[in-house]
ZAMARGU-4260 file (C-alpha; in steps of 0.2 Angstrom, whole numbers, plus 5000, padded with zeros to 4 digits):
<rodrens>
0) 4871/5062/5114 | 4854/5055/5117 | 4841/5062/5105 | 4854/5070/5094 | 4854/5067/5075
5) 4871/5063/5067 | 4873/5067/5049 | 4855/5071/5047 | 4852/5053/5047 | 4856/5043/5063
10) 4845/5047/5078 | 4853/5042/5094 | 4841/5032/5105 | 4851/5025/5120 | 4868/5021/5126
15) 4872/5002/5125 | 4891/5001/5129 | 4908/5009/5129 | 4926/5006/5130 | 4943/5015/5133
20) 4942/5024/5116 | 4924/5025/5111 | 4906/5025/5117 | 4892/5014/5108 | 4874/5020/5106
25) 4859/5012/5098 | 4852/5023/5085 | 4839/5023/5071 | 4843/5026/5053 | 4830/5038/5047
30) 4834/5035/5029 | 4833/5016/5028 | 4822/5014/5043 | 4832/5002/5053 | 4841/5001/5070
35) 4860/5003/5069 | 4875/5004/5082 | 4885/5020/5082 | 4902/5021/5090 | 4907/5038/5095
40) 4926/5043/5098 | 4929/5049/5116 | 4932/5067/5118 | 4950/5065/5124 | 4955/5059/5106
45) 4946/5071/5095 | 4961/5083/5094 | 4974/5069/5089 | 4975/5071/5071 | 4985/5056/5068
50) 4973/5045/5078 | 4958/5052/5069 | 4966/5048/5052 | 4971/5031/5056 | 4954/5028/5065
55) 4944/5032/5050 | 4956/5022/5038 | 4955/5007/5049 | 4936/5008/5051 | 4935/5009/5032
60) 4946/4994/5030 | 4935/4984/5042 | 4920/4989/5031 | 4928/4980/5017 | 4925/4964/5027
65) 4909/4955/5022 | 4906/4939/5032 | 4891/4932/5042 | 4902/4932/5058 | 4908/4950/5057
70) 4898/4965/5062 | 4896/4975/5046 | 4902/4993/5045 | 4889/5004/5036 | 4896/5022/5037
75) 4910/5033/5044 | 4907/5051/5048 | 4911/5067/5057 | 4899/5081/5064 | 4908/5095/5072
80) 4920/5087/5084 | 4910/5070/5085 | 4919/5056/5075 | 4908/5041/5073 | 4907/5024/5065
85) 4890/5017/5060 | 4889/4998/5061 | 4876/4983/5061 | 4866/4982/5077 | 4865/4965/5085
90) 4851/4961/5096 | 4857/4949/5110 | 4872/4948/5122 | 4891/4948/5122 | 4900/4933/5126
95) 4907/4940/5142 | 4889/4942/5149 | 4885/4924/5144 | 4901/4917/5153 | 4898/4928/5169
100) 4880/4921/5169 | 4883/4903/5166 | 4901/4900/5172 | 4909/4886/5161 | 4900/4882/5145
105) 4897/4865/5138 | 4911/4859/5127 | 4900/4858/5111 | 4893/4876/5113 | 4910/4883/5117
110) 4918/4874/5101 | 4903/4880/5091 | 4906/4898/5096 | 4925/4897/5094 | 4923/4890/5077
115) 4913/4905/5071 | 4926/4917/5079 | 4940/4907/5070 | 4930/4908/5053 | 4928/4927/5055
120) 4947/4929/5060 | 4952/4918/5045 | 4942/4930/5033 | 4949/4945/5041 | 4967/4939/5040
125) 4965/4934/5022 | 4960/4953/5019 | 4976/4958/5029 | 4967/4964/5044 | 4972/4960/5062
130) 4960/4962/5076 | 4972/4963/5090 | 4959/4964/5104 | 4950/4947/5103 | 4940/4945/5120
135) 4923/4940/5125 | 4917/4958/5126 | 4920/4960/5108 | 4910/4944/5103 | 4892/4947/5101
140) 4879/4933/5101 | 4862/4937/5093 | 4846/4929/5098 | 4847/4917/5084 | 4864/4910/5090
145) 4874/4919/5077 | 4891/4924/5083 | 4897/4942/5077 | 4915/4948/5080 | 4916/4967/5082
150) 4929/4981/5084 | 4940/4975/5069 | 4954/4987/5066 | 4951/4999/5080 | 4966/4993/5090
155) 4978/4996/5075 | 4973/5015/5076 | 4982/5018/5093 | 4996/5030/5091 | 5012/5032/5101
160) 5004/5046/5111 | 4990/5034/5116 | 4999/5017/5118 | 5001/5019/5137 | 4990/5027/5151
165) 4999/5028/5168 | 5012/5015/5163 | 5000/5002/5157 | 4996/4996/5139 | 4979/5000/5133
170) 4968/4985/5130 | 4964/4969/5139 | 4980/4962/5146 | 4971/4946/5151 | 4970/4941/5133
175) 4987/4948/5127 | 4999/4936/5117 | 5017/4936/5124 | 5023/4946/5109 | 5009/4959/5112
180) 5014/4960/5130 | 5032/4963/5125 | 5027/4977/5114 | 5034/4969/5098 | 5025/4968/5081
185) 5009/4957/5082 | 5002/4947/5068 | 4989/4934/5064 | 4995/4922/5077 | 4992/4935/5091
190) 4973/4934/5087 | 4975/4915/5088 | 4983/4916/5105 | 4968/4927/5111 | 4955/4915/5104
195) 4964/4901/5113 | 4961/4911/5130 | 4943/4914/5125 | 4940/4896/5122 | 4950/4892/5139
200) 4938/4904/5148 | 4922/4897/5140 | 4926/4879/5145 | 4934/4882/5163 | 4925/4898/5168
205) 4942/4906/5173 | 4956/4916/5165 | 4972/4907/5163 | 4983/4920/5170 | 4978/4932/5184
210) 4989/4945/5194 | 4988/4960/5205 | 4993/4972/5191 | 4993/4972/5172 | 5012/4970/5172
215) 5011/4955/5183 | 4998/4947/5171 | 5009/4951/5156 | 5024/4943/5164 | 5014/4927/5167
220) 5009/4927/5148 | 5028/4928/5145 | 5035/4916/5158 | 5022/4905/5167 | 5016/4888/5160
225) 4998/4886/5156 | 4987/4876/5169 | 4979/4862/5159 | 4960/4865/5156 | 4956/4847/5161
230) 4964/4851/5178 | 4951/4864/5182 | 4936/4855/5173 | 4938/4836/5170 | 4923/4836/5158
235) 4933/4845/5145 | 4937/4833/5131 | 4956/4830/5128 | 4954/4835/5110 | 4947/4852/5115
240) 4961/4854/5128 | 4974/4850/5114 | 4967/4864/5103 | 4969/4876/5118 | 4986/4871/5122
245) 4992/4873/5104 | 4983/4890/5101 | 4991/4897/5117 | 5009/4891/5114 | 5021/4906/5119
250) 5032/4903/5104 | 5021/4909/5089 | 5029/4896/5078 | 5022/4882/5088 | 5004/4889/5086
255) 4992/4886/5072 | 4999/4893/5056 | 4982/4901/5052 | 4965/4904/5059 | 4958/4893/5045
260) 4969/4878/5052 | 4962/4881/5069 | 4944/4881/5062 | 4947/4864/5054 | 4953/4857/5070
265) 4938/4864/5080 | 4926/4857/5067 | 4932/4839/5070 | 4936/4841/5089 | 4920/4832/5095
270) 4920/4818/5083 | 4920/4801/5092 | 4938/4796/5086 | 4945/4812/5093 | 4937/4815/5110
275) 4950/4804/5119 | 4965/4807/5108 | 4982/4808/5117 | 4987/4824/5125 | 4997/4835/5113
280) 5015/4837/5118 | 5028/4850/5114 | 5047/4853/5118 | 5052/4855/5136 | 5055/4873/5135
285) 5042/4885/5128 | 5047/4903/5121 | 5052/4915/5135 | 5049/4903/5149 | 5058/4907/5165
290) 5075/4897/5165 | 5088/4894/5180 | 5105/4898/5174 | 5122/4894/5183 | 5130/4909/5191
295) 5148/4914/5188 | 5157/4919/5204 | 5170/4933/5204 | 5188/4927/5207 | 5187/4911/5197
300) 5189/4910/5178 | 5176/4903/5167 | 5185/4888/5163 | 5186/4883/5181 | 5168/4887/5184
305) 5163/4877/5169 | 5174/4862/5174 | 5167/4863/5192 | 5149/4863/5185 | 5152/4849/5173
310) 5161/4839/5187 | 5147/4842/5199 | 5134/4836/5187 | 5144/4820/5183 | 5146/4817/5202
315) 5128/4817/5205 | 5125/4805/5191 | 5139/4792/5196 | 5146/4792/5215 | 5162/4783/5210
320) 5166/4799/5200 | 5172/4808/5216 | 5186/4795/5220 | 5193/4796/5202 | 5192/4814/5202
325) 5203/4815/5218 | 5216/4804/5210 | 5217/4814/5194 | 5219/4830/5205 | 5234/4822/5214
330) 5243/4817/5198 | 5240/4835/5191 | 5249/4842/5205 | 5264/4831/5202 | 5265/4835/5184
335) 5263/4854/5185 | 5282/4858/5183 | 5283/4847/5168 | 5268/4855/5160 | 5275/4873/5163
340) 5291/4868/5154 | 5282/4860/5140 | 5271/4876/5136 | 5286/4888/5137 | 5293/4884/5120
345) 5277/4885/5110 | 5273/4902/5119 | 5290/4909/5113 | 5286/4904/5095 | 5269/4911/5096
350) 5275/4928/5103 | 5289/4929/5089 | 5276/4925/5075 | 5265/4939/5082 | 5279/4951/5082
355) 5284/4947/5064 | 5265/4949/5058 | 5264/4966/5067 | 5280/4972/5058 | 5273/4966/5041
360) 5257/4975/5044 | 5265/4991/5050 | 5276/4991/5034 | 5260/4988/5023 | 5251/5002/5031
365) 5266/5013/5028 | 5268/5009/5010 | 5249/5008/5005 | 5243/5023/5015 | 5239/5031/4998
370) 5228/5017/4994 | 5215/5021/5008 | 5197/5023/5001 | 5191/5041/5002 | 5176/5046/5013
375) 5162/5054/5004 | 5146/5064/5010 | 5129/5055/5008 | 5118/5067/4998 | 5100/5070/5003
380) 5089/5061/4989 | 5073/5062/4999 | 5060/5070/4988 | 5068/5065/4972 | 5062/5052/4959
385) 5070/5035/4959 | 5080/5039/4943 | 5086/5056/4950 | 5091/5049/4967 | 5101/5035/4958
390) 5110/5047/4948 | 5114/5058/4963 | 5121/5044/4973 | 5132/5038/4958 | 5138/5056/4956
395) 5143/5056/4975 | 5153/5039/4972 | 5140/5028/4981 | 5130/5013/4975 | 5111/5010/4975
400) 5107/4995/4985 | 5095/4983/4976 | 5081/4980/4979 | 5073/4996/4985 | 5060/4996/4998
405) 5043/5001/4990 | 5027/5005/5001 | 5010/5014/4998 | 5011/5032/5004 | 4995/5042/5001
410) 5004/5058/5004 | 5019/5055/4993 | 5018/5054/4974 | 5022/5038/4966 | 5041/5034/4962
415) 5047/5048/4974 | 5060/5043/4988 | 5053/5046/5005 | 5068/5038/5015 | 5086/5033/5013
420) 5096/5020/5023 | 5111/5032/5027 | 5106/5049/5032 | 5111/5065/5022 | 5128/5073/5027
425) 5134/5056/5034 | 5153/5053/5030 | 5155/5035/5022 | 5167/5026/5012 | 5166/5029/4993
430) 5156/5015/4985 | 5146/5011/5000 | 5128/5005/4996 | 5113/5016/5000 | 5095/5008/5000
435) 5081/5019/4996 | 5062/5018/5001 | 5051/5023/4987 | 5033/5027/4987 | 5021/5018/4977
440) 5009/5032/4979 | 4992/5030/4988 | 4985/5012/4989 | 4973/5010/4974 | 4956/5002/4978
445) 4946/4991/4966 | 4929/5000/4961 | 4914/4989/4963 | 4899/4987/4951 | 4885/4997/4957
450) 4874/4996/4942 | 4856/4991/4948 | 4859/4995/4966 | 4850/5009/4976 | 4860/5025/4976
455) 4861/5026/4995 | 4869/5008/4995 | 4881/5013/4981 | 4886/5029/4990 | 4889/5020/5007
460) 4900/5007/4998 | 4910/5021/4989 | 4912/5030/5006 | 4918/5013/5014 | 4932/5013/5001
465) 4938/5029/5007 | 4930/5041/4994 | 4924/5057/5002 | 4906/5061/5000 | 4910/5077/4991
470) 4919/5067/4978 | 4904/5057/4973 | 4893/5065/4961 | 4875/5060/4955 | 4867/5064/4938
475) 4849/5060/4938 | 4840/5055/4921 | 4823/5049/4916 | 4822/5031/4913 | 4806/5021/4909
480) 4814/5004/4913 | 4821/5008/4931 | 4813/5014/4947 | 4818/5030/4954 | 4835/5030/4964
485) 4842/5015/4955 | 4860/5017/4948 | 4860/5016/4929 | 4879/5018/4926 | 4895/5024/4934
490) 4911/5033/4929 | 4924/5026/4931 | 4918/5009/4926 | 4917/4994/4938 | 4934/4985/4942
495) 4944/5001/4939 | 4958/5005/4951 | 4958/5022/4959 | 4965/5033/4973 | 4951/5035/4985
500) 4957/5052/4991 | 4960/5060/4974 | 4947/5051/4963 | 4929/5057/4959 | 4915/5045/4955
505) 4900/5050/4945 | 4884/5039/4947 | 4870/5041/4934 | 4854/5038/4944 | 4836/5035/4937
510) 4822/5047/4940 | 4810/5035/4934 | 4799/5038/4919 | 4797/5056/4914 | 4781/5064/4920
515) 4770/5079/4914 | 4756/5088/4922 | 4739/5081/4917 | 4728/5095/4909 | 4709/5097/4914
520) 4699/5090/4900 | 4682/5090/4908 | 4670/5102/4900 | 4681/5104/4884 | 4676/5099/4867
525) 4684/5083/4859 | 4695/5094/4848 | 4701/5105/4863 | 4704/5090/4874 | 4715/5082/4860
530) 4725/5098/4858 | 4728/5100/4876 | 4734/5081/4878 | 4746/5083/4863 | 4753/5099/4870
535) 4756/5090/4887 | 4766/5076/4878 | 4753/5063/4880 | 4743/5053/4868 | 4724/5051/4864
540) 4719/5039/4851 | 4701/5037/4843 | 4700/5021/4852 | 4701/5030/4869 | 4686/5041/4865
545) 4671/5034/4873 | 4653/5041/4869 | 4640/5041/4882 | 4623/5048/4884 | 4622/5063/4895
550) 4613/5079/4899 | 4629/5089/4895 | 4630/5096/4877 | 4634/5084/4864 | 4653/5083/4861
555) 4658/5089/4878 | 4671/5079/4888 | 4662/5071/4904 | 4677/5063/4912 | 4696/5058/4909
560) 4706/5042/4914 | 4717/5037/4921 | 4725/5053/4927 | 4715/5067/4936 | 4718/5085/4932
565) 4734/5092/4939 | 4741/5075/4943 | 4758/5068/4936 | 4757/5057/4921 | 4770/5047/4912
570) 4776/5056/4897 | 4769/5048/4881 | 4755/5039/4891 | 4738/5036/4883 | 4723/5046/4890
575) 4705/5040/4888 | 4690/5052/4889 | 4671/5050/4890 | 4662/5062/4878 | 4643/5066/4879
580) 4634/5059/4864 | 4618/5069/4867 | 4603/5067/4879 | 4599/5050/4885 | 4584/5041/4877
585) 4573/5043/4893 | 4576/5062/4894 | 4561/5074/4891 | 4561/5092/4884 | 4549/5105/4889
590) 4547/5123/4885 | 4540/5136/4897 | 4530/5149/4889 | 4532/5165/4900 | 4522/5181/4898
595) 4531/5194/4907 | 4526/5212/4910 | 4537/5227/4915 | 4534/5233/4933 | 4525/5248/4927
600) 4518/5251/4910 | 4528/5261/4898 | 4543/5260/4910 | 4557/5249/4906 | 4561/5234/4917
605) 4576/5223/4916 | 4571/5205/4915 | 4582/5190/4919 | 4577/5172/4918 | 4587/5157/4925
610) 4582/5139/4925 | 4588/5123/4934 | 4586/5106/4925 | 4595/5090/4922 | 4608/5099/4912
615) 4613/5111/4926 | 4609/5123/4939 | 4605/5142/4938 | 4607/5143/4920 | 4603/5160/4912
620) 4590/5158/4898 | 4586/5177/4895 | 4592/5194/4900 | 4584/5210/4892 | 4574/5226/4896
625) 4556/5227/4891 | 4543/5241/4891 | 4528/5230/4887 | 4522/5212/4890 | 4534/5200/4881
630) 4534/5181/4878 | 4549/5172/4884 | 4551/5153/4879 | 4562/5143/4891 | 4567/5126/4885
635) 4572/5113/4899 | 4577/5095/4900 | 4571/5083/4913 | 4577/5066/4918 | 4567/5053/4927
640) 4561/5058/4944 | 4567/5076/4943 | 4559/5093/4942 | 4564/5108/4932 | 4563/5126/4939
645) 4562/5143/4930 | 4565/5159/4940 | 4560/5176/4934 | 4570/5191/4941 | 4563/5209/4937
650) 4574/5224/4941 | 4585/5212/4951 | 4571/5206/4962 | 4564/5187/4961 | 4546/5189/4956
655) 4541/5171/4952 | 4547/5154/4950 | 4538/5140/4939 | 4542/5121/4939 | 4537/5105/4930
660) 4541/5088/4935 | 4546/5073/4924 | 4530/5064/4926 | 4519/5080/4922 | 4528/5082/4906
665) 4528/5064/4902 | 4509/5063/4905 | 4507/5078/4893 | 4500/5090/4906 | 4500/5108/4898
670) 4494/5122/4909 | 4496/5135/4896 | 4507/5151/4897 | 4513/5157/4913 | 4512/5175/4916
675) 4521/5188/4927 | 4510/5203/4928 | 4516/5221/4932 | 4514/5230/4948 | 4499/5242/4952
680) 4500/5257/4939 | 4501/5274/4945 | 4482/5282/4946 | 4478/5292/4931 | 4468/5308/4930
685) 4449/5307/4928 | 4450/5314/4911 | 4465/5303/4905 | 4461/5288/4894 | 4463/5270/4902
690) 4477/5259/4897 | 4478/5252/4880 | 4471/5234/4879 | 4487/5228/4870 | 4498/5234/4884
695) 4488/5228/4899 | 4492/5210/4904 | 4475/5209/4913 | 4465/5214/4898 | 4446/5213/4901
700) 4450/5220/4919 | 4451/5239/4917 | 4459/5249/4930 | 4473/5244/4942 | 4480/5227/4943
705) 4474/5217/4958 | 4490/5209/4964 | 4480/5200/4978 | 4468/5193/4966 | 4482/5187/4954
710) 4491/5178/4969 | 4475/5170/4974 | 4472/5165/4956 | 4489/5156/4955 | 4486/5147/4971
715) 4498/5158/4981 | 4494/5167/4998 | 4500/5185/5002 | 4516/5179/5009 | 4521/5170/4993
720) 4518/5153/4999 | 4509/5139/4988 | 4493/5133/4995 | 4493/5117/4984 | 4511/5110/4987
725) 4516/5117/5004 | 4524/5134/4999 | 4533/5128/4983 | 4533/5138/4967 | 4517/5141/4958
730) 4514/5129/4944 | 4496/5134/4939 | 4494/5150/4929 | 4478/5145/4919
</rodrens>
């Protein structure tokens, strides 16, 4: 089991104990993140259907107990053939370990522990639950000193097939009550007897009855007197001994009436006026104690035996009685013939009277033979309703004995007969009474009020009532006022009575506030952003639009708050945006004047110009084909301490890059137009005219373009570097 996860929720960590019917493990509740104790039914009982049914029902009944001195039951479940109960985990020791370690306990500590046990038993008895197995092993003591009683109701789950094992009763025979040892019905006073033994063991360090076998111990519970605790431990106060004596009376009627009455006695036991109170006395003979009875010998009539016994007793009390008795015997021998004659006449009279009575009776029987009551057959009314059964009995000439026996029967419909006092087909006298046992149907449970609770706690409480998990439905709805997972309402309503096995319960659970996906507003215009917000079920008022200087285009959304794009926002929530109001006051604008020639004159070249400035990176300014030198203005925006770059691509190749810094523009430095000349033209024949001055980017320099001279003139070496600023783009085109 170690490492196994039960119910998809309880991870088994380690084994911490076990008994004859179950093993106990420490586990971790993954859902509520807490440690719990899990009791797992032993394998030899997993096929006993009656045991399993009662085991679950009693565990669920124990779960109804809510007391600080009772271990709480959290859950009951089954996984494959594993039946388990989940309960509160108590960090500490059981009382048996404490007694073994410390022998007898101080009287005040023992009384304090016993009072908490009595308080727990009183609560259980008021809820009609009998423990039946009170012993130190089932008493847990937490590290804070709190006493917890565990294993409530488990003993009641034993069936006829598991009552005995190899001839002995299952359980702890050293803590049995006399009625428990006899096998008769046990009740609340059996728990009180067992608590008396626990208190006896705490103050003396010993058990009151020991034997070589369980049967011999059980017989001692029935017959042997109790050795006084003060005989073993003289330090035990007389008031505490009195409590033990009363709790352990063999006759249940002489014990405390309730655990609550014993609790009151324990709470005052150590008060100064009670410590040395007189020893509590009871009648001479306790219930079922061993008694010596006089034997009746064969050959002597009972009258002689009784007379002899009485005479013997009298002789022992008064010696002179023997002489008087002898004289009476002599006189009796002399008067014997007279007594015989005196009795003869009455005897004849009696015999004659009896004969006459016999004759009269015979004559009466002869005359009134026809008046005998007829025999009738008892019909089978099991399975009928009470009204139909009554009619069937009356039709058969029988009477319905009142009142009928009524009992809760989960498997039998209400008002249906499930047993009858005289079995069917029995022959009885006409008019004989028949008592019926009638079902009240399943025992109805009172539904609690789960509104405002976490749904997991509500489901656990419903299952503790006996309602199966499949009968508990959950409906989730959005609710702005409740956190997710909180029960908003229930059907049936609180305090309704229902049959746990047949009823269905619906819990309406909050999903929290309804959410929507937040759209991406950055880069959109105010109008576009407002439209997207409204479509998503959100709101954006004019007060939530903030204008801010920016290098983005005027009217463009710069940011959104409080929800990022793609996140979940509460439906109907307000959204704020920050919108560009245009360039900041310290921004500068500058226009590059570019003169660009095609690669070869009279041949088209594709020109593409991109720039990077405060408004963005690699922004395309122009893209067109040219056959002659053209002017291309490129307007850029600069922020303080920044630099703008313009790159020229011709026929897909980067041919030049130009730049201006913020300070250069601010100081009014204007270097004139920047040129991008063509490549060397193809040599022309000697009789062909030279290039047209209007198409020559290097007018005044006839002939082919000297690219080397052009690069040198722009401060660039042959490998494209910049001699003025360490290889950066050329800025001097004057």
